[in-house]
C-alpha positions in Angstrom: -40.9 -2.9 22.8 -39.9 -6.8 22.3 -37.2 -7.9 20.1 -37.0 -11.3 18.6 -34.5 -13.8 19.1 -31.5 -13.9 16.8 -31.4 -17.4 15.7 -28.3 -19.0 15.3 -26.7 -20.4 12.3 -26.6 -23.7 13.3 -30.6 -24.0 13.6 -31.1 -22.2 10.6 -28.6 -24.8 8.9 -30.3 -27.7 10.6 -33.7 -26.6 9.5 -32.2 -25.9 5.8 -30.7 -29.4 5.7 -34.4 -30.8 7.2 -36.1 -29.2 4.4 -33.2 -30.3 1.7 -34.1 -33.9 2.8 -37.9 -33.7 2.5 -37.9 -32.1 -0.8 -34.8 -34.1 -2.2 -35.4 -37.5 -0.6 -31.8 -37.9 0.9 -30.9 -39.1 4.3 -29.0 -36.9 7.0 -25.4 -36.7 7.7 -23.6 -40.2 8.8 -23.8 -40.6 12.5 -27.7 -40.1 12.5 -29.8 -43.0 13.5 -32.5 -43.0 10.9 -33.9 -46.8 10.9 -33.4 -46.7 7.3 -32.0 -49.9 6.9 -34.6 -51.7 8.4 -37.2 -50.3 6.0 -35.1 -51.1 3.2 -35.4 -54.6 4.1 -38.7 -56.6 2.3 -41.5 -57.3 3.9 -42.3 -60.6 5.3 -45.9 -60.3 6.3 -47.3 -62.3 3.7 -45.0 -64.9 4.1 -45.5 -65.6 7.8 -48.8 -65.4 7.3 -49.0 -67.9 4.7 -46.8 -70.3 7.0 -49.6 -70.3 10.1 -52.6 -71.5 9.1 -55.4 -70.3 10.5 -56.6 -72.5 13.2 -60.2 -74.3 12.5 -61.6 -74.5 15.9 -63.5 -71.2 16.0 -65.2 -72.0 13.1 -65.9 -75.9 13.9 -67.0 -74.5 17.4 -69.6 -72.9 15.7 -71.1 -75.5 13.3 -70.6 -78.4 15.6 -71.6 -77.7 18.9 -70.0 -80.7 20.4 -66.6 -80.5 18.5 -63.4 -80.9 20.8 -59.9 -80.7 19.2 -57.2 -83.3 20.2 -55.7 -81.0 22.6 -58.7 -80.4 24.4 -59.5 -84.1 24.4 -55.7 -85.0 25.8 -56.2 -82.1 28.5 -59.9 -83.3 29.6 -58.4 -86.8 29.8 -55.9 -85.9 32.0 -58.0 -83.9 34.1 -60.4 -87.2 34.8 -57.3 -88.8 35.6 -56.3 -86.1 38.5 -59.3 -86.0 39.8 -59.7 -89.7 40.3 -56.5 -89.6 42.2 -57.6 -86.7 44.1 -55.2 -84.4 42.9 -57.3 -82.0 40.4 -58.1 -78.2 41.1 -60.4 -77.3 43.8 -63.6 -76.6 43.8 -64.3 -72.8 43.1 -64.1 -71.2 46.4 -62.6 -73.8 48.4 -58.6 -73.4 47.9 -55.8 -73.1 50.1 -56.2 -69.8 51.1 -60.0 -70.1 51.8 -61.7 -69.6 55.5 
C-alpha cells in the first residue's frame, strides 16, 4: 500500500501565498523579480508608430511600375560609375572563387 508523500510546511505556505497573490492581486515578497516596474510604465507603441512614417515606396511601385526612390537612383548611379571604371560586381557565376 502506497502512502502519499508528506508535504512540507514550506511548500504549503508557498502555495497559499501564490493563491493569495492571485486572489488579492498583491505582489510577492521583496527580493523576487516580477517585472512589475516594467509593466507599470506607460506603453509607447502608439507614439513610436506615429514618429516613423510608413514608406510610400511599396504603394508607389504598385501604381507606377517605373517609380524609383531617390536612394535607389543614387545607388544605381554609383553602380554605373563603378562599372565604367571596371570596379563593379562580377557577373553571376564569375566571381573570385569560381573555377
